[in-house]
FINUVO-444736 format. One record per residue (C-alpha): residue number from 0; x, y, z. Coordinates in pm, 1 decimal. Layout:
<nodes>
<NUM <X Y Z>>;
...
</nodes>
This chain:
<nodes>
<0 <2005.6 -869.1 -311.7>>;
<1 <1614.5 -762.4 -411.2>>;
<2 <1490.3 -618.1 -127.9>>;
<3 <1123.9 -534.4 -211.8>>;
<4 <891.3 -315.5 -6.1>>;
<5 <692.9 -132.6 -248.3>>;
<6 <528.0 -306.7 -539.0>>;
<7 <301.0 -72.7 -796.1>>;
<8 <111.0 -183.5 -1110.6>>;
<9 <-107.5 15.1 -1359.3>>;
<10 <-204.6 -94.7 -1670.1>>;
<11 <-9.0 -394.0 -1712.1>>;
<12 <287.3 -232.7 -1580.9>>;
<13 <426.7 -347.3 -1268.9>>;
<14 <702.2 -181.8 -1084.1>>;
<15 <939.4 -283.0 -736.8>>;
<16 <1106.6 -75.9 -555.7>>;
<17 <1330.0 -130.3 -204.4>>;
<18 <1656.6 -26.2 -66.5>>;
<19 <1864.2 -176.0 -366.2>>;
<20 <1668.3 -12.3 -649.7>>;
<21 <1405.6 0.5 -878.4>>;
<22 <1297.0 -260.1 -1111.7>>;
<23 <1040.2 -328.4 -1353.6>>;
<24 <852.9 -624.1 -1277.4>>;
<25 <881.1 -902.8 -1584.1>>;
<26 <741.3 -1238.0 -1670.6>>;
<27 <1076.9 -1383.5 -1574.4>>;
<28 <1287.8 -1166.6 -1420.1>>;
<29 <1332.3 -822.1 -1208.2>>;
<30 <1481.8 -568.8 -1466.7>>;
<31 <1675.8 -250.0 -1249.3>>;
<32 <1597.5 49.2 -1376.9>>;
<33 <1846.8 378.1 -1278.1>>;
<34 <1621.3 703.9 -1049.3>>;
<35 <1809.7 896.3 -834.8>>;
<36 <1677.4 829.4 -435.2>>;
<37 <1976.6 708.6 -190.4>>;
<38 <1726.3 555.5 14.7>>;
<39 <1452.1 428.6 -177.1>>;
<40 <1138.3 340.3 35.2>>;
<41 <824.0 328.3 -251.4>>;
<42 <746.2 351.9 -600.1>>;
<43 <360.7 448.5 -814.2>>;
<44 <341.3 419.3 -1172.3>>;
<45 <30.7 601.4 -1265.1>>;
<46 <-1.2 675.2 -1647.4>>;
<47 <232.6 836.2 -1814.2>>;
<48 <430.6 873.7 -1551.4>>;
<49 <676.2 692.0 -1231.8>>;
<50 <698.4 824.0 -875.2>>;
<51 <941.5 736.7 -650.8>>;
<52 <976.7 790.0 -277.5>>;
<53 <1244.1 833.5 -24.9>>;
<54 <1527.1 1041.2 32.8>>;
<55 <1661.7 1285.8 8.5>>;
<56 <1421.0 1409.1 -275.1>>;
<57 <1120.0 1276.0 -61.4>>;
<58 <916.3 1265.0 -448.2>>;
<59 <1083.6 1249.5 -768.3>>;
<60 <931.4 1149.2 -1078.1>>;
<61 <990.8 1092.4 -1445.9>>;
<62 <772.3 1114.7 -1720.6>>;
<63 <755.5 912.4 -2060.6>>;
<64 <835.7 1137.9 -2201.0>>;
<65 <1107.3 1316.1 -2035.8>>;
<66 <1482.2 1163.8 -2031.5>>;
<67 <1567.2 1250.1 -1656.3>>;
<68 <1407.2 1259.9 -1327.0>>;
<69 <1289.1 1582.2 -1137.0>>;
<70 <1253.5 1649.7 -766.8>>;
<71 <871.0 1741.0 -739.3>>;
<72 <786.8 2070.5 -524.7>>;
<73 <733.6 1941.0 -158.0>>;
<74 <557.0 2304.6 -6.3>>;
<75 <638.3 2253.8 410.4>>;
<76 <765.3 1912.9 380.1>>;
<77 <1102.3 1802.6 409.9>>;
<78 <1097.6 1472.3 526.8>>;
<79 <1140.3 1088.9 334.3>>;
<80 <843.6 985.2 173.2>>;
<81 <741.4 618.2 304.1>>;
<82 <439.6 501.6 73.1>>;
<83 <211.4 631.7 -177.6>>;
<84 <-145.6 603.2 -237.0>>;
<85 <-367.7 734.9 -586.6>>;
<86 <-712.8 822.9 -580.2>>;
<87 <-944.9 546.5 -731.4>>;
<88 <-1059.8 851.9 -923.9>>;
<89 <-702.1 985.1 -1033.2>>;
<90 <-766.9 945.2 -1426.4>>;
<91 <-980.4 1283.0 -1322.3>>;
<92 <-892.6 1440.3 -976.2>>;
<93 <-488.3 1381.0 -1059.6>>;
<94 <-459.5 1314.2 -691.1>>;
<95 <-191.2 1076.9 -456.1>>;
<96 <-143.5 1065.7 -143.2>>;
<97 <218.4 1030.3 13.0>>;
<98 <308.9 914.7 382.1>>;
<99 <607.6 1091.3 524.1>>;
<100 <848.5 1025.3 756.6>>;
<101 <757.8 1322.3 973.9>>;
<102 <560.0 1531.7 777.8>>;
<103 <258.9 1371.7 796.9>>;
<104 <44.5 1330.0 463.6>>;
<105 <138.4 1480.0 148.1>>;
<106 <-142.1 1553.6 -138.7>>;
<107 <-118.9 1671.2 -483.2>>;
<108 <-408.2 1705.0 -704.5>>;
<109 <-246.5 1806.3 -1048.4>>;
<110 <-92.0 1434.5 -1086.0>>;
<111 <208.0 1509.7 -874.5>>;
<112 <419.8 1760.7 -964.4>>;
<113 <320.4 1959.2 -637.2>>;
<114 <265.5 1836.9 -321.4>>;
<115 <150.2 2044.2 0.4>>;
<116 <73.8 1891.7 384.7>>;
<117 <-281.8 1764.3 427.4>>;
<118 <-256.6 1712.3 780.5>>;
<119 <-552.6 1871.3 989.0>>;
<120 <-721.7 1598.5 1207.7>>;
<121 <-375.8 1411.9 1249.9>>;
<122 <-191.1 1413.3 1569.3>>;
<123 <105.9 1204.0 1483.6>>;
<124 <301.4 1268.1 1191.8>>;
<125 <504.9 965.5 1067.2>>;
<126 <288.6 789.0 823.0>>;
<127 <344.4 434.4 742.7>>;
<128 <107.1 307.1 515.4>>;
<129 <-194.6 420.8 326.8>>;
<130 <-493.2 277.2 192.2>>;
<131 <-794.6 388.4 -43.3>>;
<132 <-1183.0 245.8 -13.9>>;
<133 <-1325.8 135.7 -340.0>>;
<134 <-1534.2 440.9 -450.3>>;
<135 <-1903.7 451.7 -379.7>>;
<136 <-2186.1 396.5 -606.1>>;
<137 <-2281.4 721.2 -825.2>>;
<138 <-2592.3 725.5 -693.8>>;
<139 <-2519.3 745.5 -323.0>>;
<140 <-2549.2 1084.1 -99.5>>;
<141 <-2312.5 1166.8 51.0>>;
<142 <-2084.5 1043.9 -213.0>>;
<143 <-1734.2 1022.0 42.6>>;
<144 <-1407.6 951.2 -123.7>>;
<145 <-1277.5 731.2 213.1>>;
<146 <-915.6 675.0 291.5>>;
<147 <-678.1 544.2 591.1>>;
<148 <-351.7 597.2 714.4>>;
<149 <-176.8 401.1 933.1>>;
<150 <88.3 606.4 1212.3>>;
<151 <315.1 529.4 1485.2>>;
<152 <41.9 599.4 1682.8>>;
<153 <-324.0 485.2 1538.2>>;
<154 <-522.0 478.4 1255.5>>;
<155 <-719.9 760.7 1106.7>>;
<156 <-984.8 804.3 843.4>>;
<157 <-1043.0 1055.5 580.2>>;
<158 <-1388.3 1076.4 426.2>>;
<159 <-1262.9 1399.0 159.5>>;
<160 <-985.1 1183.4 11.1>>;
<161 <-763.8 1297.6 256.7>>;
<162 <-804.6 1677.2 314.6>>;
<163 <-908.9 1620.6 649.2>>;
<164 <-848.5 1286.4 892.2>>;
<165 <-1018.9 1159.5 1250.9>>;
<166 <-804.2 922.5 1426.9>>;
<167 <-1036.3 578.0 1452.3>>;
<168 <-1102.3 424.9 1783.5>>;
<169 <-835.4 156.8 1787.0>>;
<170 <-531.4 88.3 2034.6>>;
<171 <-214.6 315.9 2047.3>>;
<172 <11.0 94.2 1827.1>>;
<173 <243.5 172.1 1475.7>>;
<174 <28.2 25.8 1209.0>>;
<175 <204.6 -65.6 905.4>>;
<176 <-31.9 -187.8 695.1>>;
<177 <-401.1 -96.4 628.6>>;
<178 <-614.8 -301.8 388.0>>;
<179 <-987.8 -260.2 279.1>>;
<180 <-1232.2 -501.3 178.1>>;
<181 <-1397.7 -463.6 -189.3>>;
<182 <-1742.3 -460.2 -82.5>>;
<183 <-1675.8 -203.8 213.5>>;
<184 <-1948.8 -34.1 199.6>>;
<185 <-2176.1 -322.6 259.2>>;
<186 <-1934.0 -514.6 474.0>>;
<187 <-1791.6 -252.2 668.3>>;
<188 <-1466.1 -392.0 692.8>>;
<189 <-1134.2 -309.7 695.0>>;
<190 <-807.0 -450.2 819.6>>;
<191 <-514.1 -307.3 1010.6>>;
<192 <-200.3 -470.8 1097.7>>;
<193 <74.3 -368.6 1411.4>>;
<194 <424.9 -415.1 1420.5>>;
<195 <382.7 -597.3 1748.2>>;
<196 <35.2 -580.8 1847.3>>;
<197 <-144.3 -801.2 1602.3>>;
<198 <-400.6 -748.9 1370.6>>;
<199 <-676.6 -558.2 1420.4>>;
<200 <-1040.0 -510.6 1255.1>>;
<201 <-1305.5 -293.4 1131.0>>;
<202 <-1707.3 -358.4 1042.1>>;
<203 <-1774.0 -42.6 1086.1>>;
<204 <-1642.2 129.9 787.6>>;
<205 <-1283.8 199.6 990.3>>;
<206 <-1503.8 437.1 1204.0>>;
<207 <-1331.2 134.6 1511.9>>;
<208 <-1095.6 -191.5 1533.8>>;
<209 <-1138.2 -493.6 1762.9>>;
<210 <-823.8 -706.7 1791.3>>;
<211 <-846.3 -1048.5 1618.6>>;
<212 <-783.3 -1328.9 1834.4>>;
<213 <-535.7 -1579.1 1700.1>>;
<214 <-380.1 -1362.9 1430.4>>;
<215 <-10.7 -1306.6 1432.2>>;
<216 <128.3 -1022.4 1637.7>>;
<217 <359.9 -883.3 1381.9>>;
<218 <186.1 -865.3 1105.7>>;
<219 <410.6 -708.1 777.8>>;
<220 <173.5 -661.5 499.7>>;
<221 <-212.0 -707.7 428.4>>;
<222 <-411.9 -790.9 81.1>>;
<223 <-800.8 -789.4 50.7>>;
<224 <-820.7 -980.7 -275.9>>;
<225 <-1062.5 -929.6 -536.5>>;
<226 <-1002.3 -1231.1 -726.4>>;
<227 <-999.6 -1452.4 -477.4>>;
<228 <-1155.5 -1773.8 -681.9>>;
<229 <-1515.1 -1743.0 -595.7>>;
<230 <-1497.4 -1607.4 -290.0>>;
<231 <-1264.3 -1903.8 -139.2>>;
<232 <-988.4 -1685.0 13.9>>;
<233 <-1042.7 -1274.3 63.7>>;
<234 <-745.4 -1198.9 228.1>>;
<235 <-416.1 -1283.0 275.7>>;
<236 <-153.8 -1137.7 558.5>>;
<237 <250.1 -1163.1 625.3>>;
<238 <395.4 -1209.3 972.6>>;
<239 <775.2 -1267.8 989.9>>;
<240 <759.8 -1632.7 839.1>>;
<241 <421.3 -1701.1 631.8>>;
<242 <198.3 -1607.7 463.9>>;
<243 <-215.9 -1682.1 655.3>>;
<244 <-524.3 -1647.2 469.2>>;
<245 <-859.1 -1544.4 602.5>>;
<246 <-1217.5 -1604.2 454.0>>;
<247 <-1355.4 -1339.6 678.5>>;
<248 <-1073.8 -1115.8 828.5>>;
<249 <-1148.7 -1317.9 1169.2>>;
<250 <-1016.9 -1648.3 1180.0>>;
<251 <-670.8 -1714.5 992.0>>;
<252 <-525.4 -2021.6 863.3>>;
<253 <-115.0 -2058.6 766.6>>;
<254 <-15.3 -2106.5 371.4>>;
<255 <159.3 -2417.5 421.4>>;
<256 <511.0 -2399.3 183.0>>;
<257 <465.9 -2015.1 129.3>>;
<258 <714.2 -1715.2 199.5>>;
<259 <694.9 -1430.0 425.2>>;
<260 <586.1 -1039.9 239.4>>;
<261 <698.5 -680.1 306.9>>;
<262 <455.4 -616.9 56.5>>;
<263 <137.5 -756.2 -186.5>>;
<264 <-22.0 -685.6 -496.5>>;
<265 <-300.4 -866.6 -644.1>>;
<266 <-328.3 -802.7 -1053.3>>;
<267 <-535.8 -1008.4 -1291.1>>;
<268 <-590.4 -1312.9 -1053.5>>;
<269 <-197.4 -1361.6 -892.4>>;
<270 <-37.9 -1237.4 -581.6>>;
<271 <253.5 -1052.9 -633.6>>;
<272 <441.2 -1114.1 -329.2>>;
<273 <775.6 -848.8 -208.1>>;
<274 <995.3 -950.2 18.9>>;
<275 <1348.4 -1046.3 82.5>>;
<276 <1439.8 -1246.5 -189.3>>;
<277 <1278.6 -1046.9 -498.5>>;
<278 <926.8 -1121.5 -599.5>>;
<279 <717.8 -1452.4 -614.1>>;
<280 <409.1 -1499.1 -763.2>>;
<281 <140.5 -1685.1 -646.4>>;
<282 <-216.5 -1771.0 -775.6>>;
<283 <-475.5 -1575.8 -570.1>>;
<284 <-723.7 -1852.5 -587.9>>;
<285 <-547.0 -2146.7 -492.6>>;
<286 <-222.0 -2003.4 -334.6>>;
<287 <-4.6 -2186.5 -510.8>>;
<288 <383.6 -2027.8 -641.1>>;
<289 <347.4 -1994.4 -977.3>>;
<290 <680.0 -1862.2 -1019.6>>;
<291 <997.0 -1623.8 -851.5>>;
<292 <1144.1 -1358.9 -989.3>>;
<293 <1493.4 -1204.5 -877.3>>;
<294 <1752.5 -951.2 -1069.4>>;
<295 <1951.3 -1197.5 -1329.7>>;
<296 <2295.7 -1270.0 -1252.3>>;
<297 <2520.0 -1093.6 -1451.2>>;
</nodes>
C-alpha cells in the first residue's frame, strides 16, 4: 500500500510521505526511499536536505552530502512532528516551522539543524497543520510575515514568522487543513477545514472565520491554486469521498470522477493529490486526471 499524508516540492524534486514510507515522486511511479522514522507523518524537501517528521525522532534530516540520516536537535520537545511549513524566504532566513503532536510549534532558523518550541499565545499544543501567507510587497510597512496554525481547538495567526500567536475568531474545532489565497494581502481570503465541523472562511486576512454553508462537513485537504487556468478554478478541497472546486471559496461544486485526497500540492500547473492509493496527478485548469502514480510491483 502507499497511503500518502504529505507532499513536498523543491526545485522540481517532489517527495511523498505516509505510514508506509518515504517516496520520490517520478513521472510514472513512486520510488521507496529509506528513512529512519518508525511512524512517518510528513516530509519536507528544501535545497540540499530533506526532513521527515514523525516518531521516534521528531525531526530527522538527510543532507545531500551525507550518507546517513541524523536526528535534529529538539530543545524542550519530545512528541512526534505532524507537519512542516518552510518560510517563503527560507533561502535567506533558514526558518522552518513544524507542528507537533503535543509540544506545539517547533521553529528552526538554522535550516533545520536545531528546533525550539515557539508557542507564545498558543492555548493548544497539538498542531495539525501550518500554512504561510505569501510575502508582502517589499515597500509594505509593516512588512508582516504571516503564518497560520490549525490546532485541535482553533486557528492561530502569527504576524511575525511564528514567534508569537493569536487565536483567530473561529469556532472550537479540530482544524486539520488551512489554505491561504495567493492574493491574501488584497482579498484577505484564508480557508480552514475541520475534521467534522465543516469549512470556515476568512476575508480579513485570517483574523476571523465564518462557516461556509453548503460545503462538506469533513474537510481533509485544501489547496489554493496559483495556476488555475486564468482564474477558472481557484480552490480545491477534499472530503472523504471526492474533490470539490470553487471560484471564490464560498460556493463549492463536486469534481466529477475525482478521488479523495489526504494532501494536495500544486506544481507547474498540475495538482498532486495524495491519498489512500498513492498519488494522482490532476491538471489544475481542467481538473482532469493526467496520471496515477503508485509503487511499482516487485
